[in-house]
C-alpha positions as CSV (number, residue, x, y, z in Angstrom):
1,M,0.0,0.0,0.0
2,D,1.5,3.3,-1.0
3,D,1.8,6.3,1.3
4,Q,-1.0,8.4,-0.2
5,T,-3.4,5.4,-0.1
6,L,-2.5,4.7,3.5
7,L,-2.9,8.4,4.5
8,C,-6.3,8.5,2.8
9,L,-7.4,5.3,4.6
10,L,-6.3,6.9,7.9
11,Q,-8.5,9.9,7.1
12,T,-11.6,7.9,6.0
13,D,-11.4,4.8,8.2
14,A,-9.3,5.7,11.2
15,E,-9.4,2.3,12.8
16,Q,-8.4,0.4,9.7
17,G,-5.9,3.1,8.7
18,M,-4.3,3.0,12.2
19,R,-4.1,-0.8,12.1
20,Q,-2.3,-0.7,8.8
21,M,0.0,2.1,9.9
22,I,1.0,0.2,13.0
23,H,1.5,-3.0,11.0
24,I,3.7,-1.4,8.5
25,Y,5.6,1.2,10.6
26,G,5.3,-0.2,14.1
27,P,8.6,-2.1,14.3
28,A,10.6,1.0,13.0
29,V,8.8,3.3,15.4
30,H,9.5,0.9,18.3
31,K,13.2,0.8,17.4
32,I,13.5,4.6,17.3
33,C,11.6,5.1,20.6
34,A,13.6,2.2,22.3
35,S,16.9,3.8,21.2
36,F,16.0,7.0,23.0
37,L,14.2,5.5,26.0
38,A,16.7,2.8,26.8
39,G,16.5,1.8,30.4
40,R,13.1,3.3,30.9
41,P,10.1,1.2,32.0
42,R,8.5,-0.9,29.2
43,E,5.2,1.0,29.9
44,E,6.9,4.3,29.1
45,L,8.2,2.9,25.8
46,E,4.7,1.6,24.9
47,E,3.1,4.9,25.7
48,A,5.7,6.7,23.6
49,E,5.0,4.4,20.6
50,A,1.2,5.0,21.0
51,D,1.8,8.7,21.3
52,V,3.6,8.6,17.9
53,F,0.6,7.1,16.1
54,V,-1.9,9.3,18.0
55,R,0.0,12.4,17.0
56,L,0.0,11.3,13.4
57,W,-3.7,10.7,13.5
58,K,-4.3,14.0,15.1
59,Y,-2.4,15.9,12.4
60,R,-3.3,13.6,9.5
61,G,-5.0,16.5,7.6
62,S,-1.8,18.6,7.6
63,V,0.5,15.9,6.3
64,R,1.9,16.8,2.9
65,L,3.8,13.9,1.2
66,S,6.5,14.3,-1.4
67,E,9.3,12.2,-2.8
68,T,11.8,13.7,-0.5
69,Y,9.5,13.5,2.6
70,P,7.5,10.3,2.5
71,L,5.1,9.2,5.3
72,R,7.8,7.2,7.1
73,S,9.8,10.4,7.5
74,Y,6.9,12.1,9.3
75,L,6.5,9.1,11.5
76,F,10.2,8.8,12.3
77,A,10.5,12.5,13.1
78,I,7.4,12.2,15.3
79,A,9.0,9.2,17.1
80,R,12.2,11.1,17.7
81,N,10.4,14.1,19.0
82,V,8.0,12.2,21.2
83,S,10.9,10.2,22.7
84,K,13.0,13.4,23.3
85,D,10.0,15.1,24.9
86,R,9.6,12.1,27.3
87,L,13.2,12.3,28.2
88,H,13.0,15.9,29.1
89,R,9.7,15.6,31.1
90,T,10.8,12.7,33.2
91,R,14.3,12.1,34.4
92,P,14.6,9.0,36.6
93,D,17.2,8.9,39.3
94,T,18.2,5.4,38.1
95,L,17.8,3.5,34.9
96,S,16.3,0.1,34.8
97,L,18.8,-2.3,33.3
98,E,16.3,-5.1,33.3
99,A,13.9,-3.0,31.1
100,A,16.6,-2.2,28.7
101,L,17.7,-5.8,28.3
102,E,14.1,-6.9,27.8
103,D,14.0,-4.5,24.9
104,G,17.2,-6.0,23.5
105,I,19.2,-2.9,24.2
106,E,22.4,-2.8,26.2
107,P,22.6,0.8,27.5
108,E,25.8,2.5,28.3
109,A,26.0,4.9,31.2
110,P,27.4,8.2,30.0
111,D,27.1,11.4,32.1
112,N,24.0,12.6,30.2
113,T,22.1,9.5,29.0
114,E,19.3,11.5,27.1
115,E,21.7,13.5,25.0
116,A,24.0,10.5,24.4
117,A,21.0,8.5,23.1
118,A,19.9,11.3,20.8
119,D,23.5,12.0,19.6
120,G,24.2,8.3,19.1
121,W,21.0,7.8,17.0
122,L,21.7,10.9,15.0
123,K,25.4,10.0,14.3
124,D,24.3,6.4,13.3
125,A,21.7,7.8,10.9
126,V,24.1,10.3,9.3
127,A,26.9,7.7,9.0
128,A,24.5,5.2,7.4
129,S,23.2,7.9,5.0
130,V,26.6,9.0,4.0
131,A,27.5,5.4,3.3
132,E,24.6,5.3,0.8
133,L,26.2,7.9,-1.4
134,D,28.2,6.9,-4.4
135,E,31.9,7.5,-4.8
136,P,33.5,10.0,-4.8
137,A,30.7,11.8,-2.9
138,R,31.0,9.4,0.0
139,S,34.8,10.2,0.4
140,I,34.3,13.9,-0.1
141,F,31.5,14.0,2.6
142,R,33.6,12.0,5.0
143,E,36.7,14.2,4.5
144,R,34.6,17.4,4.6
145,Y,32.4,16.7,7.6
146,Y,34.1,14.0,9.6
147,E,37.7,15.0,9.1
148,R,37.0,18.7,8.7
149,R,39.1,19.2,5.6
150,G,38.7,22.2,3.3
151,V,37.6,21.8,-0.3
152,K,41.1,22.7,-1.6
153,E,42.7,19.9,0.5
154,I,40.0,17.4,-0.4
155,A,40.5,18.1,-4.1
156,A,44.3,17.7,-3.8
157,R,44.0,14.4,-1.8
158,L,41.5,12.9,-4.3
159,G,43.1,14.3,-7.4
160,L,39.9,16.2,-8.4
161,P,39.4,19.8,-9.5
162,E,38.2,22.1,-6.6
163,K,35.1,23.0,-8.7
164,K,34.2,19.4,-9.1
165,V,34.4,18.8,-5.3
166,E,32.3,21.9,-4.7
167,N,29.7,20.7,-7.2
168,I,29.6,17.2,-5.7
169,L,29.1,18.7,-2.2
170,H,26.3,21.0,-3.5
171,R,24.5,18.3,-5.5
172,D,24.8,15.5,-3.1
173,R,23.6,17.6,-0.1
174,V,20.1,17.3,-1.7
175,K,20.5,13.6,-2.0
176,L,21.8,13.3,1.6
177,R,18.8,15.4,2.9
178,S,16.4,13.0,1.2
179,I,18.1,9.9,2.7
180,L,18.2,11.5,6.1
181,A,14.6,12.6,5.9
182,E,13.7,8.9,5.3
183,K,15.4,8.1,8.6
184,G,13.5,10.9,10.4
185,V,16.3,13.5,10.6
186,T,14.9,16.9,9.8
187,S,17.7,19.2,11.0
188,Y,20.7,19.7,8.6
189,E,22.7,22.6,10.1
190,E,25.9,20.6,10.0
191,F,25.6,20.1,6.2
192,E,24.9,23.7,5.4
193,K,28.6,24.7,5.7
């Protein structure tokens, strides 16, 4: 079932539309929420997952689908935001290791668990997205944004004209935004430079 049909079903038959939505996107929403809420009680994770679909249903009339921003991008962004909101609203004194292990997650214990979870998820999403680019774009992005090299240095290292490196960075930013949007990343400040 394509996104537009699924969204129409959600608008015309909320129960059936929601059932299909949860069937198709439930596992991915669970994974996103679990990555942010590692160590939290299972009930909180389940509530967050439910909140994602309720929020989508509530704002179903304002969803505008496109090739670069499909339905899953909306859901993944909502999942990320709902999870982050929960982290900021309730900060437990201790994390439940049992709950995390039940969810299949082995949490680390950094100083700021909430920010570490968000940063880890974002870094993983960006790294996976960059890996989806073709060469030489993949190498250029890695050198530019991970190794912080300038265009001139990248061009010299890869044996390419500077203008070609600039063009690849400009052209493939659009492609990278699309890939990231599919993963629920909607903030691109780092790639604007």
